[in-house]
N, C-alpha and C positions, 0 to 999 in steps of 0.2 A: 265548835269547829265543824264545818261541814266536810264530810268525807268526799274526796274527789271521785267522780265517776270514772270508771275505766273506759278505754276506747271501745265503742260498740263493735262486736264481731260482725263480719260481713253477713253471716247467716241471720243474726239477730236484727241487723239493719233491714234486710230484705223482709223478714217476718213482720217487723214493725210497719214497714211501708204497706204491705199487703193488708194487714189488719186495719190500718187507718183508711185504706181505700174502701173496704167493705162496710165500715161504719160511718162513712163520710156524710156529713150534713152540708147544707149550702144555704145561702141567702135565698130569699124568695125569687123565683124565676117564673115567668109566664103565669103569674097569679097563684102559684103553688108555694106555700111556705114549707120548704123541705126540712128545715130544722124542726118544725112542729110535727112533720111526718115522722121524723126519726124519734122524737120524744114519744109520740103516740105508739110507735112500734114497741117501745120498751115497756109500755103500760098494758099490753094485751094480756088479759087474764083468762079469756076463754075464746075458743074459735074452733072451726072445723077447717081442715086443710088437706092437701096432698103435696108431695114434694119428690123430686128426683135429683139425686146427686151422682155425677159420673166422673170417673178418674181414668184417663187414658195415658199410657206411656208410648212414646215413639221409640221403638227399639231399633238398634243397629245390629242387624243379623250378621253382618260381616264380623262382628266381635264374638259371635257364638262359638267360634272355633276353639277358644280358650276355656269354654265352660263344659261342665258335665251335662249329660242328658237330664239329670234331676234339676240342676240349676236352670237350664233352659225352660223346663216345664214350669218351674216356679215363676220365672219372668213372664212367660206367656199367660199364666193364670192371673197374675197381678197386673197385666198390661191393659186390661179392660175391665174395670169394676163399675157396677151400677147399683146404687141403692135406691129402691122405690118405697116410699111410705104412702100408704093409701088409707082413706077413711080415718084420718087422724082426728080424734075428738079430745080437745083439751077443755075439761069442765072447769078446772081451777088449777092452782099451783100443785095440788096433790093428786087429783083424779084425772086420769087420761087413759086413752086406749088407741091402738092403731094396729094395722097389719101391713105387711109389706113383702118385699122380695129382694134378695141379694143375688146379683148375677156376676159370676166370676169368669174371666176369660172369654166373655161374650157367649158362653154356652151353659156352664153349670149354674142352675137356678135353684135357690134355696128360699122357700117361703117361710114366713114367721109371723107371730103376732105377740102383742104385749098389752096387758091390762094392769093398771096400778092405782092404788089409793094411798092414803097417808100411812098405812101399816104394811102393806104387802104389794109385791108385783109378781105376776105370773107370766112366764115367757114360754111359748110353744114354738118349736122349730120343726119344719118339715123333715121327716125322717127320724126324729128323736123318739126313742122308745117311751120316754117319760117327759112331762113338762118340768120346767125349772122355776123354783120359787125363791124370791129374794125379800129379805126384811128391809123395809123402807124407813124404819124408825131409827136406824143406826145402832140399835142395841147389839145385834150380832157382830157387826164390825168392831165395835168397841170391845166386846168380850174377846174376840179373836185377837185383837191387838193388846189385850191385857189391861184395858183401861176401864176403870170403874166410874160411871157417871156420878156426879155429886148428888147426894141424897137431898131431896127437897127442892131441887132446882126447877123453877116453874118454866113452862114453855109458852112463848108468846103465841096467841092464836093467829090463824091464817089471815083473818080480816085485818087485824092490827098490823101485821107484817106487810100486807099488801099496801095498806094506806101509807105506812112508813116508807116502803119502796117507792111509791109514786112521789112522795114529798122529796125524797132524795134525788130522784130523776129530775124533778123540776129545779131543785137547788143546784145540782151539779151541771145540768144542761145549760143553765144560764151562762156558764163559763166554758165548759168543755165542748158543748155542741154548738153554741152560738158563735164561737170563734172559728169554727171550721170554714175554710175558704171554699169558693166554688172551684170545681175542676175547670181546666181551661176550655175543654170541649163538653158542653152540656146543652141538651135541647129538651124542650117541653112542648107537648102537643096533645090535643084531645084525640081520643081513640075509643074504639069499642072492642072489648075482649070477652071471651067466653069464660065465665067463672062457675064451676060446678054445674056446667050445662046450661047456664043462663047468660044471655047477652047483657053486658054491663058497660055503661058509659064511664070511662076513666080518663085520667090524665097520665100520659106516658112520659117518664123522665128517662132520657137516654144519655149516657156518658161513655166516653172512650178515653183511655189513658195508656201510654206506653211507659217504659221504665223511667225515661228522662222526665216525663210529665209527673210521674209519681214522686220522684226525688224532689222536684221543684215544689210540688204540692205539700210534701211533708215539711220541708224547710219553711214554707210560707205559714203553715199551721203552727209550728213551734214558735216562729217569730210573733205570731198573733197572740199566742198564750203568754209569751214573755212580756209583750207590750201591755197586756191587760192585767196589770198588777192589782188594780182596784177590783176587777172581776174575780181574781183569784182570792183576794182577801174576803170578798163578799161570799164566795162559795164556801170557804173553809168555816167562816163564822156561821153560815147557814146550815152546814152539815152538823156542826156541834149543837146548834139550836134544835134541829130536828131530832137528833139522837137523844138529847137531854129531855125532850118533851115526853118520852115514853120510857119510864124507869124499868118496865118489864124487859126491855131489850137487854139492858145491862145485867139484870138478874138471870135471863136466859143464857147469857154468855158466861155467867158465873163470876162476874167481876163487878167492881164499883165504877161509877161514872168518874173518870179521871178529871173531868172539867168542873166538878163540884168542889167547894171549899172543904179541905181535908181536916183543918184544925191543927195540923202538925206545925211545929216551930220551923220558921224559915222555909216552909214549903212554897213553891211557886204558886201564884194566884191563877185562877182559871184564865184571866186575860193574858197573863204572861205565857201560859202554856199554848194558848191559841196563837199568840204572836210568834212564838218559837216555831210552831208548825208552819205558819205563813212564811217566815224567813227561810226555813229549810226548803220549802216547796219552790220558792223563788230561786234559791241558789241552785237547786237541781235542774230547773228548767234552763237557767242561764248556762249551766255547765253543758247540758245537752245541746243547746244552740251553738256553743263554742266548738263542741266535738264535731258536729255536722259540718261546720265551716272548715275545720281543720282537715277533715277527710277529703274535701274537694281539693285541697292543696297537697296533702301528703299521699293520698292513694286514689287519684282519679281513675286509674285503670280498673280497680276493683269495683268502683261505683258503676262505671260504664259496663263492666262485665255482668254485674248483677242487675242493674237498673238501666238497661239500654234498650235498643230496639228489639232485643230477644224476649222481652217481657211485655205482654199486652193484657189489658183488662177492659172488658166491656160490661156494662150493666144497664138493664132496663127495669125500672120500678113503676108499677101502675098503681095510682092512688085514686080513691073515691072522693066524694064530696065532703066526707067527714074527716078527710086527711088520714084515713086508714090505708095501709098497704094491702092490696088485694092480690097482686101478682108480681112475681119477680123472676128475672132471668139474668144469670151472671156467667161469665166465661173468663177464665184466667189461662193464659198460654205462656209457657216458658221454654225456651230452647237452651239447652246446656252448652257450656263452652266446648269448642272443638279440641281435638287431642293436642294441638299445639299449646293450649292453655292448660298445662298439666296440673296446675294447682287445684282447679275445680273440676277437672274432667271426670266424668262418671260414666263408665261403659258397662254394659252395652246400651245404656239409656241415652237417647239423643235429646229428649225433652218430654214435657208432659202438658196435659190440658185438663183443667177442672171446670166442669159446668154444673150449674144448679138452676132448677126451675121449681117454682112453687106457686100455689094459688090458695087464697084463704076466703072463707065466708063465715057468716054468723059471728063476726068479730065482736067480742065483748057482749055477746048475747047469751041467752040460756042454751047451754050445751050439756048433754048428758053422756058421759063416758060409759062404756060397757062395764058391767059389774065384775068384780074380781071374785073368782071362786077357785080356791086352791084344793085340788084333789089330794087324797091321801098318798097317791103314788108320786107326787111331785118331789123332785130332788132339791134339797136345801143347799144354801151356799156352803155351809160347813162340810157337807158331803162332797161337793164339787172340789173343794180345796184339797181333799184327801185323796182324790183320784190321781193315779199316774196316767201317762199318755195312752197306754193300751186300754185301760179301763174307761177312759174318757171316749176313745174311739168306739168302743163297744157299746156305748150308750146310744149309738145310732144304728139303724137297720142296715144290713149288708148291701142292700140295693139302693140306698139313698145317696144323693149327691154329696152330702157332708161326709159320709163314710168313705166314698171314693176319693175325695180330696185329702182327707186325713191319712188314708192308707197309701194311695198311689201318687200323691203329689207331695205331701208333707212327711210321708213315710213314718207315721207314728207306730207302725207295726214292726219297726226295727228296734230291737232291744239289745243293749250291750252293757257290760260292766268291765272295768279295768282295775287291775291290781298292780301296784308298784313295789318292786323288790326293796326299795329303800324307805318305804312308808313305815311309820311307827304304829299305824293303826291297821291291823289285820292284813299284813302283807302276804303274798303267796309264799308257800314253804316248799322247797324242793328236798325230798327225802331220798334215802338210799335207793338206787335203781333208777334214778331220774324221774321219779313220779312227783308231780306237782300237786300240792294240796291247796284248796281255797276255802275261805269261810262260807259256810252253807247259807247263813241268814242273809249276808250281803248280796250273794248271788240270787237268792230267791226273791229278795225285795226288788232287785233290778228287773227281774223277769215276771213280776206280778204274782209271785208265789205266796202261799200262806203256810206258815209253819206252826205246828203245835208240838209241845214237848211234855212228856210225862216224867217228872223227876224221880219217881219211884222205880220205874222200869228202865229209865234212861233211854226210853224210846222216843224217836222223832218222826213226825209225819209231815211230809211236804206235799201240798196239793198245788200243781201247776195248772192254773186256770186256762191259759191259751191252748195247751195241748190236751187238757183233761186228764193229766197223768197224776197218779198218787204214788209217792215213794215213801216206804217205811224203812227207817234205819235205826241203828242202835249204837250208842257210844261203845267203842272197843271192838266192833264187829265189822267184817267186810261183807256180811250177808245182808241183802236188801230184798224187799218185795216191791216190784213195780207193777201196779194195778193187780196185785195179788199173785203175781208170778215171781218165783224166787230167782235171784241173780247174785253173782259174786263180783264185787268191785275190786279194783287193783290194789286197794289199801284200806285198812279199817278206818271207820269214822273215829277221829281223834279230837279230844278236847284240849285246846291250848288257851290257857288263861280264861276258861269259862266259855270259849267260843268253839263251836263244832266245826272242824275242818274235814273236808271230803276230797277224794281224788278228782281233780279238775276234769280230766278226760272222761272218766266214767259218768260224772254228773252231766257234762256237756252232751255226750252221746244220748243219754236218757232224755234230756230236754230238747233234743234235736237242734243243738247249737254247735258252733265251730269255735275253736280256740286257736290263738296264734300269739307268738312272742314278737315283740318289736323293741328297738333300742331308742333311748332318749338320753343323749350324752353318755354318761357312764352307768345309767340306770336301765334296767330291763322292765318291760311292761307286758303283762299277760292280759289279753283281751278275750272275753267270751261274748259272742254275739249270735243273733239269729233273727229271722223274720217270722212273724206269726200271722 
């Protein structure tokens, strides 16, 4: 029994449409087989390139009246983002290098570089005190996730995986790509463009689509997929054949080929399993086709709102004589609904535009990526995951653009901890005289402090990194040393269930923090906060 597909959400429908536009293939036009171009682009194993991606928000400053200064600053920072990738060298699927720049708010510029091989990647960010190193084998991530890789599981080599990938592209492309219809408006003409400083003769493919054209195009594509049942059957059988031709793939995945004879009683045969997959795929496509048609009848307003004149896409793809893509330029523009359309209104954003340009050279030729050298000072992934927001911010120089953003825009220098009177875990305690006690370790952890404890002397030392303050305390005593200077707190350090409690105001004053009480229904909340 095939499970009925739920009605696609409006957002998912829009996402589907846009994805299909960007991977669109077409029948041959003007002597250019665009489907072959698309298949070729999926088979690129080496190249040099550069690319720029820009994202711009159209802001409605009239709506700023309801926002705080911090919120306005964030909107303006994210309203103009540009990512530049330069000197991109893709040697193969494992070895690559590039450098680039991230520009935020049209002003803050952050340079970076990355080099990677099959084992490691090293990332350097302008203003960072140390480079960042990442394990590319997956070992660290699996260990952090508590997963133990199966012993003796072989890994398929890059060459065999590449060949397998190409075979799958050819097999799937015969159905998924060749059934792609032409956009309504598409032009092909010869042109000359500059690629990596060299004048190059190319064929330019230009297309434009608005939301209505995208909707019609998506429906036409789904109709073509449903109609080509023979192509679907051929594709599924072809994929099974390709995967079954390389037993190392299944061993790498740690499983057996499900399409081989198992020898179990009453087990479905490989042909029956394949046919089951075909039937399920056909049913799913037919269900999608029916849902798209139903939406036009049941909710045409939403379709027009999401896929109307407010959405436009333009694309220019430049192809050489080998049908390799050498240059691309895309632009997607979307205007959000007006305030009368409250269901989808999003203020203070009126719309957005995404643009992307790229050029490639040395496609599938010999390319050498920069060598990976990991210095001893590099910060590993495990170390990064252990950092709190303050310590992450301090990994960057005080005069760097990243530090300015983290501190003055994202306010990672703000530290706070809240204690709830009704909490079962370390609640604040109000003692005689109206003095409030709070758990020392919980407060120290929130404020990037480091605590050491001597069980023999019952002495506690707290080092507060942001202020450079060292506090020495002792269970049962109200006498403390602050940077070696003696002081008396308003209440002795008290052990409650093995947790050291200290007077909240005395600790806050020492750490240059403020405390305040607030109400949440019948519960009271104590908050200690500061900026560092």
